[in-house]
C-alpha positions in Angstrom: 130.3 139.5 142.1 132.6 141.3 142.4 135.5 139.7 140.5 139.1 139.4 141.3 141.7 140.4 139.1 143.1 137.1 138.7 140.3 134.9 138.0 139.4 138.2 135.3 142.6 137.2 134.0 141.4 133.8 133.9 138.3 134.0 132.8 139.9 136.1 129.7 142.7 133.6 128.8 139.8 130.7 128.8 137.8 132.6 126.7 141.0 133.4 123.9 141.0 129.8 124.4 137.7 129.0 123.5 137.8 131.2 120.9 140.7 129.8 119.0 139.5 126.7 119.5 136.8 126.9 118.1 137.2 129.3 115.7 136.3 127.3 112.7 133.2 126.5 114.3 131.1 129.5 116.7 132.2 133.2 116.1 133.6 134.8 118.8 130.0 136.3 120.0 128.5 133.0 120.4 131.9 131.3 123.1 131.8 135.0 124.9 128.1 134.1 125.1 128.5 130.6 126.2 131.4 131.6 128.7 128.9 134.7 130.0 126.5 132.1 131.2 128.9 129.3 132.2 131.0 131.6 134.9 127.4 132.8 136.1 126.3 129.6 136.9 129.0 129.8 139.3 127.9 133.1 140.9 127.2 131.2 144.7 130.4 129.5 145.1 132.6 131.1 148.2 135.4 129.1 146.8 136.2 130.4 143.6 140.0 128.8 142.5 138.4 126.3 140.4 136.4 128.3 138.7 138.0 129.0 135.6 138.4 125.8 134.8 134.2 125.1 135.4 133.5 127.7 133.6 136.0 126.2 130.6 134.2 122.6 131.2 131.0 124.4 131.3 131.2 126.5 128.5 132.8 124.2 125.8 129.2 122.0 127.2 127.2 125.3 126.0 129.5 125.4 122.4 129.0 121.5 122.3 125.2 121.8 122.6 124.4 124.7 120.2 123.0 123.6 116.8 124.9 125.1 113.4 
């Protein structure tokens, strides 16, 4: 799926925000992987307006489930 420019900017913001939030407990690569996994799970949604919000929630869930 081709990422729209606005969605791309929003996803970079989500990634940066999560890296900051998890800087003491997760490596940046873990955050990026969680965001990519979460984003992939919403590929088939035709309406993209809330995808960044959904991605952030799903990525947080993924990161909280990772074992230390």
